[in-house]
C-alpha positions as CSV (number, residue, x, y, z in Angstrom):
1,X,-3.9,19.9,-18.0
2,X,-5.6,20.9,-14.7
3,X,-4.9,24.5,-13.5
4,X,-2.0,24.7,-11.0
5,X,-0.6,27.5,-8.9
6,X,3.1,28.2,-9.3
7,X,5.4,30.5,-7.3
8,X,8.8,31.5,-8.6
9,X,11.7,33.2,-6.8
10,X,14.6,34.9,-8.5
11,X,16.6,38.0,-7.5
12,X,16.7,39.1,-11.1
13,X,13.4,40.9,-11.6
14,X,13.9,41.3,-15.4
15,X,14.7,37.6,-15.9
16,X,11.8,36.7,-13.7
17,X,9.4,38.5,-16.0
18,X,10.8,36.8,-19.0
19,X,10.6,33.4,-17.3
20,X,7.0,34.0,-16.4
21,X,6.0,35.0,-19.9
22,X,7.7,31.9,-21.4
23,X,6.1,29.6,-18.9
24,X,2.7,31.2,-19.3
25,X,2.9,30.7,-23.1
26,X,3.8,27.0,-22.6
27,X,1.2,26.4,-19.9
28,X,-1.7,28.9,-20.1
29,X,-3.6,26.9,-17.4
30,X,-0.9,27.8,-14.7
31,X,-1.4,30.7,-12.3
32,X,2.1,32.0,-11.8
33,X,3.2,34.4,-9.1
34,X,6.7,35.8,-9.1
35,X,8.9,37.3,-6.3
36,X,12.4,38.9,-6.4
37,X,12.4,39.5,-2.6
38,X,12.4,36.9,0.2
39,X,10.0,38.4,2.7
40,X,7.0,38.8,0.3
41,X,7.8,35.3,-1.0
42,X,7.6,33.8,2.5
43,X,4.4,35.7,3.3
44,X,2.7,34.4,0.2
45,X,3.6,30.8,1.0
46,X,2.2,31.2,4.5
47,X,-1.0,32.7,3.3
48,X,-1.5,30.2,0.5
49,X,-1.1,26.7,2.0
50,X,-2.0,24.8,-1.2
51,X,0.4,26.3,-3.6
52,X,1.2,23.5,-6.0
53,X,4.8,24.3,-7.1
54,X,7.7,26.4,-5.9
55,X,10.5,27.2,-8.3
56,X,13.6,28.9,-6.8
57,X,16.8,30.0,-8.7
58,X,19.9,28.5,-7.3
59,X,22.3,31.4,-7.3
60,X,21.0,34.4,-5.4
61,X,23.0,36.9,-3.3
62,X,21.2,36.7,0.1
63,X,20.0,33.1,0.2
64,X,20.7,30.4,-2.4
65,X,18.1,28.1,-3.8
66,X,18.9,25.0,-1.7
67,X,18.4,27.1,1.5
68,X,15.2,28.5,0.2
69,X,13.8,25.0,-0.6
70,X,15.0,23.7,2.7
71,X,13.1,26.4,4.5
72,X,10.0,25.7,2.4
73,X,9.8,22.3,4.2
74,X,9.0,24.3,7.4
75,X,7.1,27.3,6.1
76,X,4.9,25.3,3.7
77,X,5.7,21.7,2.8
78,X,2.7,21.2,0.5
79,X,4.2,22.3,-2.8
80,X,6.5,20.4,-5.1
81,X,10.0,22.0,-5.0
82,X,12.0,22.7,-8.1
83,X,15.5,24.2,-8.4
84,X,16.3,26.5,-11.4
85,X,20.0,26.1,-12.2
86,X,22.5,26.7,-15.0
87,X,24.7,23.8,-13.7
88,X,22.9,20.5,-14.0
89,X,25.9,18.7,-12.4
90,X,24.4,20.0,-9.1
91,X,22.0,17.0,-9.3
92,X,24.9,14.6,-8.6
93,X,26.2,16.5,-5.5
94,X,23.2,17.6,-3.6
95,X,23.4,18.0,0.1
96,X,21.7,15.5,2.4
97,X,19.0,15.7,3.4
98,X,17.6,16.3,-0.2
99,X,15.1,19.1,-0.4
100,X,14.8,19.2,-4.2
101,X,12.0,17.3,-6.0
102,X,12.9,18.4,-9.6
103,X,15.4,20.4,-11.6
104,X,14.9,22.9,-14.4
105,X,18.0,23.7,-16.4
106,X,18.9,27.2,-17.6
107,X,17.9,27.8,-20.4
108,X,15.0,25.5,-20.0
109,X,13.0,24.1,-22.9
110,X,9.3,23.6,-23.3
111,X,9.5,19.8,-22.9
112,X,11.1,20.1,-19.4
113,X,8.6,22.7,-18.2
114,X,5.6,20.8,-19.5
115,X,6.8,17.6,-18.0
116,X,7.2,19.2,-14.6
117,X,3.8,21.1,-14.7
118,X,2.0,17.9,-15.9
119,X,3.5,16.0,-13.0
120,X,2.4,18.6,-10.5
121,X,-1.1,18.7,-12.0
122,X,-1.3,14.9,-11.8
123,X,-0.2,14.9,-8.2
124,X,-3.0,17.4,-7.6
125,X,-5.5,14.9,-9.1
126,X,-4.3,11.8,-7.3
127,X,-6.2,10.9,-4.2
128,X,-3.8,12.3,-1.6
129,X,-5.4,14.1,1.3
130,X,-4.0,17.7,1.7
131,X,-2.4,16.6,5.0
132,X,-0.8,13.7,3.3
133,X,0.6,16.0,0.6
134,X,2.1,18.2,3.3
135,X,3.6,15.2,5.1
136,X,5.1,13.9,1.9
137,X,6.5,17.3,1.0
138,X,8.1,17.6,4.5
139,X,10.1,14.4,3.8
140,X,13.7,15.1,2.9
141,X,14.9,11.6,2.0
142,X,13.7,11.5,-1.6
143,X,16.0,10.1,-4.2
144,X,17.9,12.4,-6.6
145,X,17.8,11.6,-10.3
146,X,21.3,11.3,-11.8
147,X,23.0,12.0,-15.1
148,X,23.1,8.3,-16.1
149,X,19.3,8.0,-15.9
150,X,18.7,11.2,-17.7
151,X,21.1,10.1,-20.5
152,X,19.4,6.7,-20.7
153,X,15.9,8.3,-20.9
154,X,17.2,10.6,-23.7
155,X,18.4,7.7,-25.7
156,X,15.2,5.7,-25.2
157,X,13.2,8.7,-26.3
158,X,15.4,9.4,-29.3
159,X,14.5,8.0,-32.8
160,X,18.1,7.6,-33.7
161,X,19.4,5.5,-30.8
162,X,19.7,1.7,-30.8
163,X,20.2,-1.1,-28.3
164,X,24.0,-1.0,-28.6
165,X,24.1,2.7,-27.6
166,X,21.8,2.0,-24.6
167,X,23.9,-1.0,-23.6
168,X,27.1,1.1,-23.7
169,X,25.6,3.6,-21.2
170,X,24.5,0.8,-18.8
171,X,27.9,-0.9,-19.1
172,X,29.6,2.1,-17.5
173,X,28.0,1.2,-14.2
174,X,29.0,-2.4,-13.2
175,X,26.4,-2.7,-10.5
176,X,23.5,-1.7,-12.7
177,X,24.9,-3.9,-15.5
178,X,25.0,-6.9,-13.2
179,X,21.3,-6.4,-12.2
180,X,20.2,-6.0,-15.8
181,X,22.0,-9.2,-16.7
182,X,20.5,-11.0,-13.7
183,X,17.0,-10.1,-14.7
184,X,17.6,-10.8,-18.4
185,X,18.6,-14.4,-17.3
186,X,15.6,-14.9,-15.0
187,X,13.7,-18.1,-15.7
188,X,10.7,-16.5,-13.9
189,X,10.5,-14.0,-16.8
190,X,10.6,-16.8,-19.3
191,X,14.2,-16.6,-20.4
192,X,15.4,-20.2,-20.8
193,X,18.8,-19.5,-22.4
194,X,21.5,-17.7,-20.4
195,X,23.3,-14.6,-21.8
196,X,26.3,-12.6,-20.8
197,X,25.8,-10.0,-23.5
198,X,24.5,-6.6,-22.2
199,X,23.3,-5.8,-25.8
200,X,21.2,-9.0,-25.8
201,X,20.0,-8.2,-22.3
202,X,18.8,-4.8,-23.4
203,X,16.9,-6.3,-26.4
204,X,15.3,-9.0,-24.2
205,X,14.0,-6.7,-21.5
206,X,12.8,-3.8,-23.6
207,X,12.9,-0.1,-22.7
208,X,10.2,0.0,-20.1
209,X,11.6,-2.7,-18.0
210,X,15.1,-1.4,-18.6
211,X,14.3,2.1,-17.4
212,X,12.6,0.7,-14.3
213,X,15.6,-1.5,-13.4
214,X,18.0,1.4,-13.8
215,X,15.7,3.7,-11.9
216,X,15.5,1.2,-9.0
217,X,19.3,0.8,-8.9
218,X,19.8,4.6,-8.9
219,X,17.3,4.9,-6.1
220,X,19.0,2.1,-4.2
221,X,22.3,3.8,-4.4
222,X,20.8,6.9,-2.7
223,X,20.2,4.9,0.4
224,X,23.3,2.7,0.7
225,X,24.7,5.0,3.5
226,X,21.4,5.5,5.4
227,X,19.8,2.1,5.4
228,X,21.5,-1.0,7.0
229,X,23.2,-3.2,4.4
230,X,21.1,-6.3,5.2
231,X,17.8,-4.4,5.0
232,X,18.9,-2.6,1.8
233,X,19.7,-5.8,0.0
234,X,16.6,-7.5,1.3
235,X,14.3,-4.8,0.0
236,X,16.1,-4.9,-3.4
237,X,15.6,-8.7,-3.6
238,X,11.9,-8.4,-2.5
239,X,11.2,-5.8,-5.1
240,X,12.9,-7.8,-7.9
241,X,11.0,-11.0,-6.9
242,X,7.7,-9.1,-6.7
243,X,8.2,-7.4,-10.1
244,X,9.1,-10.7,-11.8
245,X,6.1,-12.5,-10.2
246,X,3.8,-9.7,-11.3
247,X,5.0,-9.8,-14.9
248,X,4.9,-13.6,-15.1
249,X,1.4,-13.7,-13.6
250,X,0.3,-10.9,-16.1
251,X,1.6,-13.1,-18.9
252,X,-0.4,-16.1,-17.5
253,X,-3.5,-13.8,-17.6
254,X,-2.8,-13.1,-21.3
255,X,-2.1,-9.4,-20.9
256,X,-0.2,-7.7,-23.7
257,X,3.6,-7.5,-23.6
258,X,3.3,-3.7,-23.1
259,X,1.0,-4.2,-20.1
260,X,3.3,-6.8,-18.6
261,X,6.2,-4.5,-18.9
262,X,4.3,-1.6,-17.3
263,X,3.2,-3.8,-14.4
264,X,6.8,-5.0,-13.9
265,X,8.0,-1.3,-13.7
266,X,5.1,-0.4,-11.3
267,X,5.8,-3.4,-9.0
268,X,9.6,-2.9,-9.0
269,X,9.4,0.8,-8.2
270,X,6.8,0.5,-5.5
271,X,9.7,-0.3,-3.2
272,X,10.8,3.4,-3.3
273,X,8.6,4.2,-0.4
274,X,10.1,1.4,1.7
275,X,13.6,2.7,1.2
276,X,12.6,6.2,2.1
277,X,10.8,5.1,5.3
278,X,13.8,2.9,6.3
279,X,16.1,5.9,5.7
280,X,13.9,7.9,8.0
281,X,14.1,5.3,10.8
282,X,11.0,3.1,10.3
283,X,10.9,-0.5,11.4
284,X,11.3,-2.9,8.5
285,X,8.7,-5.3,9.9
286,X,5.9,-2.6,9.7
287,X,6.4,-1.4,6.2
288,X,3.6,-3.4,4.5
289,X,0.9,-2.6,7.0
290,X,1.6,0.8,8.5
291,X,-1.0,3.4,7.4
292,X,-0.3,6.5,9.5
293,X,-0.5,8.9,6.6
294,X,-3.8,7.7,5.2
295,X,-6.1,4.9,6.2
296,X,-6.7,3.4,2.7
297,X,-3.2,2.2,1.9
298,X,0.2,1.6,3.5
299,X,2.5,4.5,3.9
300,X,5.1,3.1,1.5
301,X,2.5,2.9,-1.3
302,X,1.6,6.6,-1.0
303,X,5.2,7.6,-0.9
304,X,6.1,5.4,-3.9
305,X,3.3,6.8,-6.0
306,X,4.3,10.4,-5.2
307,X,7.9,9.9,-6.1
308,X,7.2,7.8,-9.2
309,X,5.0,10.6,-10.6
310,X,7.8,13.1,-9.9
311,X,10.1,10.8,-11.8
312,X,7.9,10.8,-14.9
313,X,5.8,7.7,-14.5
314,X,2.2,7.9,-15.6
315,X,-0.4,9.0,-13.0
316,X,-2.5,5.8,-13.8
317,X,0.4,3.6,-12.7
318,X,0.9,5.6,-9.5
319,X,-2.8,5.3,-8.7
320,X,-2.5,1.5,-9.1
321,X,0.2,1.4,-6.4
322,X,-2.0,3.6,-4.1
323,X,-4.9,1.2,-4.5
324,X,-3.3,-2.2,-4.9
325,X,-4.6,-3.2,-1.4
326,X,-8.2,-3.1,-2.5
327,X,-9.5,-5.3,-5.3
328,X,-12.5,-3.1,-5.9
329,X,-10.8,0.3,-5.8
330,X,-10.3,0.7,-9.6
331,X,-13.3,0.9,-11.9
332,X,-11.7,2.1,-15.2
333,X,-12.1,-0.8,-17.6
334,X,-8.7,-0.5,-19.2
335,X,-7.0,-0.6,-15.8
336,X,-9.1,-3.3,-14.0
337,X,-7.0,-6.3,-15.1
338,X,-3.7,-4.6,-14.3
339,X,-5.0,-3.5,-10.9
340,X,-6.4,-6.9,-10.0
341,X,-3.1,-8.6,-10.9
342,X,-1.2,-6.3,-8.6
343,X,-3.7,-6.9,-5.8
344,X,-3.5,-10.7,-6.2
345,X,0.3,-10.9,-6.2
346,X,0.5,-8.4,-3.4
347,X,-1.9,-10.5,-1.2
348,X,-0.1,-13.8,-1.9
349,X,3.5,-12.5,-1.5
350,X,3.1,-10.0,1.3
351,X,-0.1,-10.8,3.2
352,X,0.2,-14.6,3.5
353,X,-2.9,-15.3,1.5
354,X,-2.9,-18.7,-0.3
355,X,-3.7,-18.8,-4.0
356,X,-6.8,-20.9,-3.1
357,X,-8.0,-18.2,-0.7
358,X,-7.5,-15.5,-3.4
359,X,-9.2,-17.5,-6.0
360,X,-12.2,-18.0,-3.8
361,X,-12.2,-14.3,-3.0
362,X,-12.2,-13.3,-6.7
363,X,-14.8,-15.9,-7.5
364,X,-17.2,-14.9,-4.8
365,X,-17.1,-11.3,-6.1
366,X,-17.7,-12.5,-9.7
367,X,-14.4,-11.2,-11.0
368,X,-12.9,-12.3,-14.3
369,X,-13.1,-16.1,-14.7
370,X,-9.9,-16.1,-16.7
371,X,-8.0,-14.5,-13.9
372,X,-9.5,-17.0,-11.4
373,X,-8.3,-19.8,-13.7
374,X,-4.9,-18.1,-14.0
375,X,-4.5,-18.1,-10.2
376,X,-5.1,-21.8,-10.0
377,X,-2.7,-22.6,-12.9
378,X,0.1,-20.2,-12.1
379,X,3.4,-21.6,-10.7
380,X,3.5,-19.5,-7.5
381,X,7.0,-19.3,-5.9
382,X,6.1,-18.1,-2.4
383,X,9.1,-18.0,0.0
């Protein structure tokens, strides 16, 4: 793991030392500074503009953690912001706007700390300009992960759980269950026989697709009040169509089932940035092309990549989103096919390129002949 700089704030100096020792043992590469007083903490953030991670305790006598993290958006918006709390139900009742990127439960475990530190280290490696990192950090419309998603991830990661247990969790939310059933019956994904069984739907989709679908619905719920209903539903439909098309085209290109599922998740969750921009007042018609944050890529792609890594998705997938506008941007052999598939589908669905134009483009650049053939043979459903 790449070295990262971490700043922790807690009014309990004794506990702070214990937390630092524990974290340092878990992540020896991290440079950790601790503060029990507010003024030195603010001074340090002002003097160190590229601190990677700020962790604040929630309950403090003079200024509680949410206020601290909110002020961080003005003092230094570059770092990822984490809240240390003994009450994880806070995650379901956060104030709006949301200023928390991640939560650490008290007492925290090594797995949670490592996951957070690795996400921060990956964000440091991803090709965000420093000014873009600060701009992303200043945004306060990021989605909040909820208990249902954490429980589902726990079941998926467990060796003891089965499809029935996972289905029982999903069945508790009728809206999410309806979306899972809809996609499990999609002919575009190759399902010819209809099913009304949530257990069968879970088995059909697999855990990667399932987690992406649930994540997308959790995210969508975050923005029901702040995004107009028609735009909200339209973006959900666009994301679903895009993800299904990407998976189907990946299958046409003979990618493995695992690669197909990863591409489905990547495509589906790339809409996160669009929802955030709409919640902050952007025009829906400019979402695909606006590149104010960074020239090489639309704003929504950068935002989606940032949030997806915070939510635990692999850095490689986040980088695919950031670079899906450029067919030549990815050179790693194990990622080239996945990247090219995202590029091709993106160009056809969102940039009005015909399959023939894309086929010629790929052929002229001597790209994979099998992918060029797949473009010609694929049943494109362009609306």
